[in-house]
VOGUMAR-661217 format. One line per 5 residues: number of its first residue (from 1); for each residue x, y, z of C-alpha. Coordinates in steps of 0.001 Angstrom, whole numbers, plus 524288, in hexadecimal, padded with zeros to 5 digits. Each point is the difference from the previous one (the first is absolute). Example, Ala and Ser with C-alpha at 12.3 -4.5 7.8 and 13.67 -1.06 7.14 Angstrom:
BEGIN
1) 8300C 7EE6C 81E78; 8055A 80D70 7FD6C
***
This chain:
BEGIN
1) 7FFF6 80014 7FFB7; 80521 80D6C 7FCC5; 80194 80B6A 809BA; 7F6BE 80714 7F663; 7F499 7F794 80388
6) 7F44F 80877 80458; 80787 80C57 7FEAD; 7F90F 80BBA 7FA34; 807CE 8059B 7F513; 7FEFA 80C06 7F713
11) 80633 7FF1B 7F2C3; 801C4 80CD5 7FA29; 8036B 80062 7F12C; 805A1 80C59 7F983; 800DA 80250 7F157
16) 80B77 7F962 7FA26; 80236 7F492 7F71F; 8032A 7F74E 80B52; 7F1A7 80160 804C8; 7FD44 7F350 7F93A
21) 807F9 7F8BE 80A14; 7F5EF 80490 80A95; 7F6AE 7F57A 7FB17; 80A66 7F5CF 8035A; 80280 8060E 80CFB
26) 7F15F 80062 80358; 7FEC4 7F1E2 7FC17; 80BA0 7FBAE 808D3; 7FA1F 80806 80B8C; 7F306 7F970 7FE8D
31) 806B7 7F2AD 7FF00; 80755 802B6 80C9B; 7F361 8029B 806DD; 7FFD0 80EB8 80092; 7F3FC 8088C 7FE02
36) 80344 80A51 7F571; 7FA59 80D1F 7FB89; 80608 8068B 7F43C; 800F1 80E64 7FD8F; 80349 8051B 7F231
41) 80593 80D7B 7FC55; 7F960 805A7 7F43D; 80C56 7FD1E 7F7CC; 8006E 7F1D0 804C5; 7F243 7FDB6 7F94C
46) 80717 8016D 7F2F4; 80878 7F43A 802A4; 7F741 7F67D 807A9; 7F109 7FFD6 80126; 7F83E 800E1 80CC0
51) 7F810 7F455 7FB9C; 80BE4 7F77D 7FFA3; 804AE 803EB 80D7A; 7F251 7FF26 805E0; 7FE92 7F258 7FB14
56) 80D04 7FBFD 805AB; 7FEDF 806C9 80CFF; 7F14C 7FCCB 80186; 7FD5B 80DE5 8041E; 7FC60 80CE5 7F97F
61) 80BB9 8079A 7FA8D; 800C7 80E55 803D9; 8051E 80A68 7F68E; 7F767 80C0F 80286; 7F9DC 80660 80BE5
66) 7F269 7FD1E 7FBD0; 7F8E0 7F717 7F606; 7F6A8 80336 7F52E; 7F49A 800F2 80A36; 80829 80A02 80774
71) 80225 7F5DE 80B41; 80BC0 804F0 80784; 80B12 7F663 80357; 80653 8029D 80CEC; 80EDC 80060 7FDFB
76) 801E1 80199 80EEE; 7F8E2 7F2B8 8032B; 8074F 7F8F4 7F59D; 80C8D 80512 80467; 7FD27 7FC4B 80E32
81) 7FABE 7F2D7 7FC11; 80D27 7FA22 7FB92; 80A0F 7F8B3 80752; 80979 80437 7F57B; 80034 80720 7F336
86) 80802 7FC72 7F35E; 801BB 80A4C 7F55E; 804B4 7F897 7F3EE; 80454 8053F 7F724; 8040C 80D51 8052D
91) 802FF 80902 7F4BA; 80956 80BD4 80183; 7F3E1 80846 7FF13; 7F8BA 7F93F 80B47; 80CFB 7FEE8 807A0
96) 801DA 80F03 7FFC2; 7F1DB 801EC 803A3; 800F2 7F6A1 80BD3; 80C4A 80804 804CD; 7F8C9 80D40 7FE0B
101) 7F33A 7FBBB 8060C; 7F80C 80218 7F3A0; 7F1A3 7FB6E 8011B; 7FA5B 800D2 7F248; 7FBC1 7F27E 7FF2D
106) 7F9D0 7F48E 80795; 80CA6 7F8C1 8016C; 80755 80BC3 805CE; 7F583 80369 80959; 7FEAB 7F20E 804DC
111) 80EC2 7FFB2 801D4; 80001 80C8B 80856; 7F48E 7FA10 80801; 806BF 7F2B3 8023A; 8059A 7FCF3 80D3A
116) 805A6 7F258 7FB76; 80CE5 7FC6D 7FA91; 801CB 80459 7F21F; 8087A 7F870 7F5A8; 8043E 8075B 7F354
121) 80460 7F8D1 7F421; 8057C 80A23 7F6B3; 7FFE6 7FE3D 7F133; 805AE 808F6 7F588; 80A78 801AF 7F5E9
126) 80E53 7FE67 80341; 80392 80ED0 7FF0F; 7F3A9 80364 80806; 802B7 7F692 80A88; 80E48 8047D 80152
131) 7FC97 80E5F 7FF7B; 80436 806EA 80D2B; 7F231 8050E 802AD; 7FA8F 7F1D8 7FEBC; 80A2D 7FAB3 808E1
136) 7FDAE 80B25 80995; 7F0ED 7FD6C 7FFBA; 8029F 7F177 802D2; 80950 80334 80B38; 7F666 80961 80626
141) 7F45A 7F772 7FE98; 8083D 7F527 8067E; 803FC 8090A 80B35; 7F164 802A7 80267; 7FDBD 7F1C9 8027E
146) 7FC77 7FAD1 7F21F; 80615 7F378 7FBCF; 80646 800AB 7F2B2; 80033 7F38F 7F7F2; 80B94 8024E 7F739
151) 7FE36 80049 7F14E; 8060F 7F533 7F8A0; 8091F 7FF87 7F44B; 7FC81 7FBC5 7F2A1; 7FA84 80405 7F2AD
156) 7F7A0 80C47 80180; 7F466 805A0 7F805; 80946 80988 7F91B; 8089E 7F5C1 7FB08; 80AA8 8032E 809CC
161) 80510 7F582 809C3; 802E6 80355 80E36; 7F985 80254 80D37; 7F23C 80547 7FFB5; 7F6C8 7F411 7FDE8
166) 7F5F8 7FDE8 80A14; 80340 7F4CB 808A0; 7F998 7F396 7FBC0; 7F31A 7FD0D 807DF; 80677 7F3D3 805CE
171) 80B5F 807F3 804FE; 7F65E 80A5A 804E7; 7F892 7F5D5 80814; 80D6B 7FA7A 804D1; 8048A 80D5B 80443
176) 7F358 802D1 80792; 7FF53 7F296 806C9; 80E29 801A1 803A7; 7FD78 80DD9 80563; 7F3E3 7FBC5 807DA
181) 807B9 7F441 8053B; 80B43 80833 804B4; 7F6C2 807CD 8086F; 7F9B7 7F487 80746; 803D6 7FDC8 80E63
186) 80278 7F102 7FE4C; 807ED 80092 7F3E9; 80B0F 7F67E 800B3; 7FA70 7F9AD 80C26; 7FC97 7F136 80037
191) 7F3A9 7FC29 806F8; 7FD4E 7F1B0 8032F; 7F132 7FD05 8027E; 7F8D0 7F3B6 8033A; 7F22F 7FECB 7FC7F
196) 7F454 7F67F 80041; 7FE46 7F31D 806AF; 808B3 7F397 7FFF7; 7FA4F 7F29C 7FCE1; 80608 7F43A 806B0
201) 7FCD4 7F3C5 7F8FD; 7F914 7F417 80615; 7FFF5 7F7CE 7F409; 8008A 80373 7F162; 7F234 8066B 80070
206) 7FE58 8052D 80E20; 80706 809E8 8081E; 7FFA7 807C7 80C5D; 7FE37 80E56 7FDBF; 7F924 80CB2 803A4
211) 7F6F4 809F5 7FA09; 80A31 80A38 7FCC0; 7FD81 8065E 7F289; 80CDC 806BC 7FE9F; 7F95D 80D63 7FD80
216) 8075B 8076B 80ABE; 80D93 7FA84 7FB7D; 7FDA4 803A4 7F1E5; 7FB5F 80D82 803C5; 80C4C 801CD 807E8
221) 807E4 7FBA0 7F41C; 7F81A 8097B 7F6E0; 8030F 80AEB 80997; 80E67 7FCC8 80102; 800C8 7FFC2 7F0DC
226) 7F8E3 80D5F 7FED4; 80A36 805A9 8094E; 80AF1 7FB2E 7F740; 80510 7F3CA 806AE; 80481 7F344 7FA52
231) 7F6F8 7F5F2 805A6; 80156 7F18F 80284; 7F23C 7FA9C 8030B; 7FFF9 7F236 804D2; 7F213 7FBAB 7FE75
236) 7F848 7F4A7 804D7; 7F48A 7FAA1 7F7A5; 7F71C 80B78 7FC98; 7F79B 8057A 7F540; 8064C 80D8F 80118
241) 8078B 80559 7F43A; 80AD9 809E7 7FF2A; 80969 80338 7F4E0; 80AFE 809E8 80011; 80D7F 80182 7FA31
246) 805B5 80139 80E05; 7F8A0 7F473 80566; 805FA 7F251 80256; 7F473 7F779 802C9; 80374 7F320 80656
251) 7F4B1 7F63A 8011E; 8005C 7F65B 80ABC; 7F6F2 7F661 806B0; 8059B 7FB65 80D01; 805F2 806B8 80BAC
256) 80D5E 7F9C7 7FD63; 7FFBD 804C3 7F283; 7FC4B 80D92 8040F; 80B5B 8000A 80A22; 809BF 7FBB3 7F5A9
261) 7FC05 80AB8 7F6F6; 80149 80A21 80A83; 80D20 7FB4B 804B1; 804AE 80118 7F221; 7FC72 80E7D 7FE73
266) 80036 8046E 80EDC; 80ECE 8047A 80087; 7FE75 8090C 7F4A0; 7F2E9 805DE 80522; 7FEB0 80D33 805DB
271) 7F287 7FCDD 8058E; 7F887 7F2F3 802C6; 7F11E 80026 8015C; 7F9EF 7F39F 804D0; 7F28E 80147 7FC46
276) 7FD8D 7F134 7FC7A; 7F72E 7F79D 80889; 80989 7F479 80193; 7FAC0 7F32F 804B5; 805A2 7FD01 80D6A
281) 7FFEC 7F189 7FDD5; 8011A 7F611 7F53F; 7FDCC 7F112 7FEC5; 80B2F 7F843 80514; 7FE54 7F61C 7F4B8
286) 7F9F9 802D4 7F274; 7F89F 7F4E7 7F9D9; 804E2 7FD5B 7F26E; 7F29E 7FBAA 7FBE8; 7F2A9 805DC 8029A
291) 7FB08 7FB65 80DC2; 7F3D2 7F853 7FDC9; 7F3B1 8022D 8080E; 7FE6B 7F426 8082C; 80090 80210 80EED
296) 7F6EF 80989 8070B; 80C06 806B7 805AD; 80D54 80301 7FB12; 80C4D 80449 8074F; 80A26 8090D 7FA43
301) 80BEC 8028C 807A3; 80488 80E3C 7FE96; 80D7E 805A5 80204; 80329 80E8B 80192; 8036D 807F9 7F474
306) 80B6A 8090C 7FF77; 7FD08 80DC4 80551; 8045E 8081E 7F458; 7FF83 80D21 806A7; 80714 7FB1C 80B92
311) 80A7F 7FA7D 7F79C; 8017A 80CCB 7F890; 800C6 806F2 80D36; 80B96 7F7FF 803C9; 80689 802E1 7F351
316) 7FD57 80E1C 800C7; 80AE2 809EA 7FD73; 7FBC2 80CE1 7FAA9; 7F264 7FC4C 7FB35; 7F3DB 805FF 80422
321) 7F693 7F499 804A4; 7F193 801A0 7FF9E; 7F67E 7F56D 804EC; 7F190 7FE09 8005A; 7F845 7FA7D 80BA9
326) 7F21A 7FB40 7FD9D; 7FA71 7FDD0 80D70; 7F2C4 7FC64 805FA; 80245 8032E 80E5E; 80A46 80797 80802
331) 80381 80671 7F328; 80972 80A8A 8049B; 806F2 7F7A6 80A12; 801F4 7F4DD 7F630; 804CC 8092F 7F565
336) 80982 806C1 80958; 8059B 7F2A2 8032C; 80162 7FC34 7F194; 806CB 80D76 7FD86; 80AD1 7FD32 809B6
341) 80152 7F14E 7FDF5; 801A9 80160 7F168; 808E9 80C25 800A0; 7F6E7 80884 7F81D; 80066 80E9A 7FDEB
346) 7F186 800A1 80025; 7F408 7F73E 7FF35; 7F2DA 8014B 7F968; 7F59A 7FBB4 80881; 7F241 7FC0E 7FB15
351) 7F4CA 7F919 806DD; 7F65E 7F620 7FB55; 7F6F7 80692 80A42; 7FFC0 80C61 7F6A7; 7F4A0 80061 7F697
356) 80528 800EE 7F1BE; 80E47 7FB42 803A1; 80666 7F36D 7FE1B; 80123 7F5E0 7F54B; 7F961 800BC 7F298
361) 7FB86 80E81 80386; 80305 80BF7 7F6C2; 8015E 807FD 80CC3; 80801 7FF18 80C0A; 80115 80786 80D7C
366) 80D8A 80085 80595; 80826 804D7 80B0D; 80ECF 80191 7FE75; 808F8 7FDAC 80BB5; 80E26 803DD 80023
371) 80BAA 7FBEC 80804; 7FCBC 80ACC 809E2; 7F259 7FAB0 80165; 7FA3C 80BBC 7FA0B; 7F2CD 7FC0C 7F9B4
376) 7F9F2 8068C 7F463; 7F201 7FC7A 7FD71; 7F912 8017E 7F30A; 7F1FB 7FF21 7FB8E; 7FA69 7F5AA 7F6DD
381) 80594 802CA 7F26F; 80231 7F8AB 7F326; 80C01 7F78A 7FFEE; 80644 80946 7F62F; 7FE68 80B19 8094C
386) 804DE 7F752 80B2E; 80C78 7FD32 7F7A2; 801EB 80E45 7FE41; 7FF01 8024B 80E87; 809BE 7F54C 802DF
391) 809B3 805BB 7F624; 7FE74 80D92 80588; 80488 7FA5B 80D33; 80B49 7F873 7F905; 8049E 80BE7 7F8FE
396) 80091 807EF 80C8C; 807AE 7F499 80637; 809F3 8003D 7F47B; 7FFDA 80EF9 80083; 7FCD5 800B5 7F199
***
């Protein structure tokens, strides 16, 4: 999954031959999961049609302040709507107007209203690009906080060859993703997360397990990815899905398999979050054939499973360890004991006594207890919001 997923993006297009590339740029943004609104300057309409860009973006294209029915378009609302803005291509004329604060078309007024990051992809002929006034304008816009996507070299519309070509759409996307990633607090951090249940085989068709859906663990993984982390997600059997370029999904079944996967990655992890509901016991002997139904009773001898979180606590060096405690009685007392016994930095407590919390639910109500026994209580929230709360505490702990 791209960092651009669910981002609100304005694509501004000014009037140069490179305007045709805006169609490919919009298509790549939509493919990455972004929501796109396109603004054309009057000159841009001579190179690319609003119909084409409207079809690709799945949104109306703006080029004037009002339509034929005199319905006014609010450039302020559009400017404030965006998570970021791309102007590609930026001609020498538009570049100069951006510097001087001109507001004689819808794109310029939207730019002046925008509070979001702005990326500029200049495109013009070689001599125009190299001219001192153009370079001064680019430097000044960069000093004001705009991100300049350097023009590329190659054959130009004039027949000359050199720097001035608008960056290829794929390179613009890569530039923006790298820039967004560089600003994320968990960039270059490795987060190891366990999720879901474990199943302990009785025979080839039966197992001992629990009702964990894995929803909480997957939301934690998604939040970590959104914050720029490289995530190793060790998941027991679940129907949850997650795909991302920075995700290493390891699917396991049993507690011993989960422990092996965690031990493989723990030494390199900055953070370990144990949200999986690991089975405490497993059958001592696993039948190689399906056990036939015969006697009215059957006895299965159980042995204790490894305590994954306890083992990671013993191996802990500089990692931040976060555990979960699902309790039914003496909740805070039991959670505090687990916090100390397993060498955790903080523990997330939820109770099966709380309506809307627990397994299979889309919501959860938690309390977070730290090493100093400080307790922060949160109201019932979606598991997505709970994951955000947990990472807010984590970021403060890591001073990020």
